[in-house]
C-alpha positions as CSV (number, residue, x, y, z in Angstrom):
1,M,4.8,-23.6,10.5
2,K,3.4,-21.7,7.5
3,A,4.5,-18.1,7.0
4,K,2.1,-15.2,7.3
5,F,2.4,-11.8,5.7
6,K,1.5,-8.3,6.7
7,V,0.9,-5.2,4.6
8,I,2.3,-2.0,6.2
9,N,0.3,1.0,5.0
10,S,2.3,4.2,5.6
11,F,0.5,7.5,4.9
12,K,0.4,11.2,5.8
13,S,-2.5,12.1,7.9
14,V,-4.5,15.3,7.8
15,D,-2.1,16.8,10.4
16,G,0.9,16.1,8.1
17,K,2.4,13.4,10.3
18,W,3.3,9.9,8.9
19,K,1.0,7.1,10.3
20,K,1.2,3.3,9.9
21,Q,-1.5,0.7,9.7
22,E,-0.8,-3.1,9.5
23,H,-3.0,-5.7,7.9
24,E,-2.3,-9.5,8.3
25,F,-2.8,-12.2,5.7
26,N,-2.4,-15.9,5.7
27,T,-0.7,-16.1,2.2
28,L,1.4,-14.0,0.0
29,E,-1.2,-14.2,-2.7
30,E,-3.9,-12.7,-0.4
31,A,-1.6,-9.9,0.5
32,K,-0.7,-9.2,-3.1
33,K,-4.4,-9.2,-4.2
34,W,-5.2,-6.7,-1.4
35,V,-2.4,-4.3,-2.2
36,N,-3.0,-4.4,-6.0
37,A,-6.8,-3.9,-5.5
38,A,-6.3,-1.1,-3.1
39,G,-3.9,0.7,-5.5
40,L,-6.1,0.3,-8.5
41,Y,-9.3,1.3,-6.5
42,F,-7.6,4.4,-5.1
43,E,-6.3,5.5,-8.5
44,S,-9.5,4.9,-10.4
45,N,-11.6,6.8,-7.8
46,N,-9.2,9.7,-7.4
47,P,-8.1,11.2,-10.7
48,E,-5.6,13.5,-9.1
49,W,-3.6,10.5,-7.8
50,R,-1.6,7.8,-9.6
51,A,-0.6,4.4,-8.3
52,D,2.9,2.8,-8.9
53,I,2.2,-0.9,-8.5
54,G,5.2,-3.1,-7.9
55,L,5.6,-6.7,-7.1
56,L,5.5,-6.3,-3.3
57,E,4.4,-2.7,-2.8
58,V,2.3,0.1,-4.1
59,K,3.2,3.7,-3.9
60,L,0.5,6.4,-4.3
61,Y,1.5,9.8,-5.6
62,K,-0.4,13.0,-6.1
63,R,0.0,13.8,-9.8
64,G,3.1,15.9,-10.3
65,D,4.7,14.9,-7.0
66,L,8.0,13.0,-6.9
67,M,7.6,11.6,-3.3
68,P,4.8,9.2,-2.5
69,A,2.1,10.3,-0.2
70,E,1.2,6.7,0.8
71,T,2.9,3.3,0.5
72,M,1.7,-0.3,1.0
73,E,4.5,-2.8,1.5
74,I,4.2,-6.6,1.9
75,Q,6.5,-8.2,4.5
76,E,6.8,-11.7,5.8
77,I,6.0,-12.3,9.5
78,N,8.6,-14.5,11.2
């Protein structure tokens, strides 16, 4: 059986509470492309934000903040 992957997107909603969304992918490469594209797209369209793009996750920060406002993390589905 081939492994599948999910991206867990954690973010603060308008009401200030943390929410989670999950997106499933058939391969690690698909998940990585989605996470990297989302981080780059968000940063390029929102100059007050910056994206810290790692190997298996992206953290989005408001410029000047030390804690991320949103994360996208890739996990393998068992």
